[in-house]
N, C-alpha and C positions, 0 to 999 in steps of 0.2 A: 406419544405425548411426552414432553420434556418434564421430568420430575425435578422440583426445586431441591437445592441443597439443604441439608439439615442445619437448623439454627445452631449457633455457637456463641459462647460468651466472649471468645477471643476476637480481637479486631481482625476482620478478614483481610487477606492479601488484596492488593489492587488487582483489578480485572481489566483486561483489554480485549476488545473485539478486533480481530485481524481478518480482513476480507481476503479471499483467495489463498487461504492458509493451508490448503491440502497439499499443494505442490510448489516447487520452485522457490522463488524469493519469499513468498508469503509464509511458506513452511519454515524457512530459515529464521524469519522474524519471530514466528510463534515460538520456536525452540529457544531462541535467544531470550525472549521475555520470560519463558518458563524457567530457564536457567537462573534468571535474576529474581525468581520468586513470584512472578505474576501468575494469576489465573488467566487462561486464554480461551476465548470463544473462537473456535476454528470455523470460519465461514467457508462454504463451498457451494458450487452449483452442480457441476457434473462429476466432481471428484469425491464422491461419498466415501469410498474405501480408503482413499488417500487421506482424507480428513480424519477418519477414524484412527488411522495409524499415527497421524500427527498428534492427535489428542492423547493417544496412549503414550507416545514418546514424551510429550509434555508432562504427563503424570509421573513418568519415571524420573524426569529431571527435577521436578519439584519435590518428589517423595510424598506427594499427597494424592490420594484417590480422588477422582472427579474434580481435579483442578483444571481440567480442560474438557471441552465438549464440542462436538461438531454441530453446526447449524446451517441449514439450507436457506438460500435466498437467491432469487433471480434478480440481479442488480439492474436489469433493464426494465423491470416491472415495478412501478411505484408502490403498489399495494404490498408487494413482497418485501421491498426495502423497508417500508414503514413498519412492517411486522417483525423485522429482524431484531432490532434493539429491545423491544419489549420481551421477546422470547429469551434473549440473553439475560435480561434483568430478572425475569421469572426464575431462571435457573440459578444464577449466582447471587442474586439479591441486590447487586449494584454493578455499575460499570464506571470505570474511571477514565478510559481512553478508547479511542477508535483509531485503527491504522488502516487506511484505505490503500490496500496493496493490489487488489484485483484490477485487471485492465482488459478491456477488449482491444485487440491489436490486429486489425485487418487491413490489408493493403488497398489503398486507392491513390489516385493522383489528381492533379488539377484537371486532367482530361477525362478521367472516369468518375469524378466527384458527383454525388447525388445527394438530395435531401435525405434519402433513406440511410445512406452510409453515415452521414453526419449525425442523424438522430440516434442511430444505434450506438455510436461512440459517446455522444453527449449523455445519453441516458445512463449508461453503465459507468463511464469514467468520470463524469462531472456531477450529474444530477444525484446519483446514489451517494456520492461522498458528501454533498451538501445536505441531503436529507439526514444522513447519519450524524453529521455534526449538529444539525438542528435538534435531533432526538437526544443526543448526549447533553446538550445545553439544557433542554427542558427537564431531563432526568435529574441533573445536578442543581438546578436553579434554586431549590429550597433546602438543599442538603448542607450547604456551607463547605462542601468539598470541592477542591479544584479539579479540573479535568484537562485533557489535551487531545487534539486530533493531529495525526500525522498523515499527510497526503503524499503518496509516491508519485513523483513527476518524471522528468526525463531531461538529461543534459542537452538534448537537441533543441529545447526551448531557448537555450543560450547560444546555439550553433545551428541555425535553421538550415534545413534542406527540404525539398518539395515532396519527398516520399512519405507514404503513410499520412496522407493529407488530412483526413478526418480525425484520425487518432491524434495528430499533432494539434489540431484545432481544439479537441476536447481537453488535452492536457494544458494548453495555453489558457483555456477558460478556467480550469481547476487552479492554475497558478494565480490567476486574478482573484479567484474566490478565496484563496488563502488570505489575501489582504483584507477583503471585505468581511470575511468571517472573523478574522482576528479582531477587527474593530467592533463588529456586531455582537460577538459572544464574550468579549472581555467584561469584567475581570474573571469570570467563572471558568472560561475555557480558552486555552491557548491553541493556536493553529500554526503548524509548521510544515513546510514542504521539504522532502528529501528527494534529490534528483540524481539517480545513478547514471553512470555511463554504461558501456557494454559490460554486462555482468554475467549473463548466462547465454549459452548457445541456443540455437533453434534448428528446425528442420531446414532452414534456408542456408545454413553454414555447416561445412564439415569441420572436423577437429582442427585441421591445419589452418583453415581460414580464420576460425575463431581465435586461435592462439596468436596469429599474426595481427589481427585487428585489436586484440586485447592489449597488445604491446604499443599500439599507436597512441601515445600520450606523452606529455612532457615528463612524467614520472616513470615511463617505461612499462606501465601496467595500468589497466583500468580498475574498476571496482570489482570486488568479490562479493558473494552473498554475505559473508561474515562482516565485511566492511559496511555494507548497507544496513544490515540488521543492528550492528553496534551503533550506527548513527541514529537509527530509529529509537533505540533505547536511550541514547543521550538526549534526543529531542524530548522524549517523554519525561525524562528525569530533571532537566534543567528548567527551573521555574521562571527564568528570565527571558526565554526565547519565545517570540510569537510574531506572526506576520512576515516571516522571511523564509527563505529556502536554503538548504544546505546542499551544495553540489559535491557528490562523492563519485568522482570519475577519473582520478589521476590527472586531471587537467585537460581532459578531452574537449571540454567546451572552449578551450583556448585555441584549438586548432580548427582549420577550415575543412569540413567534409562536405563535398558536393552531393553525396548520396547517403542514404541510410546505410548503416553498417552491413545489414543483411543483403544489400544490393550492390555493394562495392566490388568491382572486378578484382579478382586475385588477392583480395584482402589488403589492397593498397589504397591509401588516401590520395585524393587529387592534390597535386602540388599547388 
């Protein structure tokens, strides 16, 4: 049972829910927000131990006990998603922002596409983000406080290739939802997309391949986790930005890639 924080007469720090914050990019975003003084709700599904460590590291950065706490939810399950924000509110007393960082990323192609693969990606990558934005707006509607939602997208939406077919469709739907949600939830809640380029390696790339691919951009480097997290913080802090997406990729979206980074031979782009 999650225990609520003790009441205080001081104005509480702002609180952000970051999905997928136990590992990888979500963790970096959580730590960056904590460094800036935010409370952080550290969402996880399978990474409970990692989420606990992220929460502990956030506490160390804020210098406040219980400034971060891990929360479980299965983003593919509607009832689990709907229960997530109320649990965060019960613990922190308020929520000011949601960062939809978690993503299902499973390979399929036009040849292997199925309704099941599409539904899996749409539920976790699109539907969950919309529900959490909906919940944040309802939470803030009568408070007079502004809020913000940041949705993590992908530079490949501006530089299409046919790999990871269902994943790309789900992110394209989320990018369209940015516009619709920005209109529907204004003026209470802003909605901003952040689209990284190749940022972290995976089991599909060795270190040399990743290093070579990371350099394939007009700026000679793609995004780092720190770059992306700093952009998320900027989007949460700038009260004039809504209904648009910030590309953080070293210009990779300006180049033509015929395949997804993880499937490009020898780490070389197609001429």
